[in-house]
N, C-alpha and C positions, 0 to 999 in steps of 0.2 A: 784251675777252677776259679770262677769269679768270686770276689768277696761279696759279703752281704751289702756293704755300702755301694759297691759298683752296681750290684743288681738293682737296687732301688733307684739309683741315679739314672740308669739307663731306662728302666721301665717307666720312670716318671716322665721321660721325654717322648714317650709314645702314647699308647692308649691304655688307661687304667680302667679296671672293671670293679664295680662294687655290687654287693647284694646279688651274687650270681648263683644262688641256690637252684634256681630253675630258669628255663628259657624266658618265661614270662617276666621274671623279676630282674632281668638284666638291664643295667643302666650304664652308659658309657660317658666318659669325660674326654673331650678332645683337648689335647694340649698342643704345645708349640710344634710346628711342622719340622720335617727334616731340613737340615741346613743346605743340602745339595739335591739336585734333581738327578735321580738314578736312571741309568740306561735300562735296567731290568724292571720287571713288574712283580708285584706281590700277588700270590695266589694261594689256593687251597688244594691239597691232594684229596681226591674224593673218598679215599678209604677212611678218612677221618669221620665220615658221616655214615658209616656202615649200618648203624642202628636207627637211621632216620629216613623219613620219606623225602621226596623232592621238595615238598612245601616246607618241611621243617629245616632242611638244609639251606634253603633260600633265606629263611628267617634268621638263621645263625650267621650266614654270610653277610646279610644286610646289616645286622647289628654290629658286626665287626668291621664293616665297610671294606670288605674284600670283594673284588669284582671279576676275578679270574679263577676258573675251576678246571682241574683235571678230572674228568668224569669217569666214575667206575660203572661197570656194567650192571650192578645191582639196582642202579637208578635208570638204566636204559639197556635192557638185555641185548646181547649181540645178535640175536635172531629177530630183532624188531623189524617191522616193515618200514618203508620210507615214511609213511604217514605217522607211525608211532614215534619214529626218531624226530621228525619235524615238530611234533607236538611237544615232546620233552624239551627240545632245544628252544622252542618258542617260550615255554614257561620260564626257563632261565633268562632268556633274552629280555622278556617283558619285565623281569625283576632287576634288570641292569647287570646281569652276570654273563660273561663270555666263557663259553666252553672252548678252551683253547687246545685241548688235547684229550685223548681217551686212554685210560689205563689205570693200573698196570694190567696188561693183557698177556696171559700165559699162552704159549703156542707149543703144542705137544706133537703135532703132525701137520702135513701139508694142508689138510682140510681146515684146521683151525687158523693157519696162516692166511688162507684164502678168505675165510670168514672175517678175520681181523681187518684186512685191507678193504674189503667191501663195506664193512661197518664204518670204517673211517671215511670212505668215499661218500657214503650216504649222509654222514654227519657233516661233511664239508670241512673237516680238519686237515691240516697239513703235517701232522705228526702223531705218531702212536708211541706211548710209553709201554714197552713190552719186555717179555722175558722168554724168547724162543729157545727151545732145546738147542744145544750146540750144533748137532748134526743138521739142523734146519737152516743154519745161517746162509748157506749158498742160495737156498730157495727163497729165503726172506729177502736177500739182496736183489734177486730177480724181481720180486714184487715191488720193492722200493723203486726200482728203475721203471717198472711198468706203470705204477700209479703216481710216481713223483711225490710220494709221501715219506717223510723221514721216520726212522725208527730210533727212539732213545731207549737203550737197554738199561733196565733198572738193576742196581746191585742190591743184594739181600743179606749180606753179612756172613759171619762165620758158621751159622747154623744152617745154611743153605748152600749145597755144593754148586748150585747154578748161579754163576756170576757173584761170588762173594764180595768182590771189590772192583773198583774202576780199572785197576791194572789188568785184571782178568778179562774184562770187557775189551779193553784196548788191544790186548794181545790177539783176541779173536776177530777183531774188526779192522785193525789198522791198515790192512791191505785191501779192504773192501771199499765199495762206493762211499763217498764222503757224506752221503745222507744216512749212513749207519753210524749212530753215535751213542751217547751216554746220558742217562738220567742218573745223576749222582745223588744218592741218599746219604747225607752227611752223618746221620745217626748210625746207619749200618756200617758206614766206612770207619767210624770211630770204634764201633764194637769189634770190628775186624782188626783193630790195632794199627790202622792207617791214619794219616793226618789228612782230613778232608780239604783243608786249605791248600796243602801242597799238591794233592791230586787234582784239584780244580785247575791249578796253574799248569801242572804237568800235561794234562790231557785237554787243554783249553780248546783245541781245534775241533774236538768232538763232544764238548759239553753242550747238550741241547736243552736240558731241563735240570732243575735242582730241587730236591726235596729237603726242606729244612726242618730241623727238630733238635732236641737235646737228649742225651742219655746219661744214665747214672754210673755206668761202668764201661770200660774199654775191654769187654769180653763178651762171650756168648751169652752170659747171664744179664747183660746190660738191657735196661728197659727205658722206654720213653719217659721223659720228665719235662716239666715246664721249662721252656727255654730260658736260659740264664741261671738255672738252679743245678745244672749238670756239669759235665766235665769238658764239653766241647768249647773251644775258644771261638765264640761267635764273632767277636770283633776281627779276629784273624781271618775267618772265613769270609766275612764281608769285604775285607781289604783285598782278598784274592779275587772275589767276584768282580769288584771294581777294576782291579788291575788287568784282568783279561778282557774287560769291556763287554761283559756278558749282557745280552739284550733279550734273553728269554724270561721265563718266570721262575721265581723262587717261591715254591709252594709249601706251605706248612702242612706236614702230615703228623697229626697229633693222635697217638695211639694209647693214651692213658685215659682212664675214666670214660670209655667209649660210649657208655650209655648216658653220660652227663658231662660232655667235654667242654662246654662253653666257657667256663671259668678258665680252664687251662689254655684254651685257644686264645682268649683275650689277653691273658697274662703273657703268653708266648709272643703274640703279635706286638704287644706293648713293649716288651723287652727288645725285640728285633728292630722296631721303629726307633727305639731309644738309641740303639747302636748306630743306626743310619743317621741319626741327628748329631753324631759326634765325629 
């Protein structure tokens, strides 16, 4: 666990937030930039904004200066027409936000697999973050080849029997098309008793997306907490991300205070940027 002194040192090198009681009251202070240019991008996982509209999501992302989004279907339903999808994506684009992937999308049968890939095609993205049932993986692989759209399977920790960790994903896809990969959620990885930094290095050839967060316990009871205040060794995770030359997105998924998450989002991003600056 990081010490209190380390926490404030690292957070101070990123973005600090003050007066964050409401979205309207948010004020940010830009501090010194990171010392190195990273190969990866910083993003947000759409589930963070479950309680908010598209417009409110955009306001929070603009305030925290994050420009990459993994879009969830509550902001753009999977049965949307091409015109509806174009309109939602234009709203984000006009606000300076790139929807780089869609998900997490759960796939329970062939029909939902078909829908997911058509949805991604209409949106013009080249990757889906998903969680297909195990028995569907051969059919999903067929669709990956047909559409040339990558699938990043998301791990969900010890309380979910479907892909609890990256090792489980790897064992199920290692002999499949190389466009079948992993969206490693470092919080769920830690909750499952695994080391996210080691898993990032071990499965580097199939790490397509990374959900960053912190948790308070390495157990099924573990909950999301502001980054830097929990038990994940974030500097070690960053070192592993850099070591593998990761060029995708590290997207913050903040699942605490979901009806008022802005302060936690800002604190977490500030801490993460502080780590990047050292």
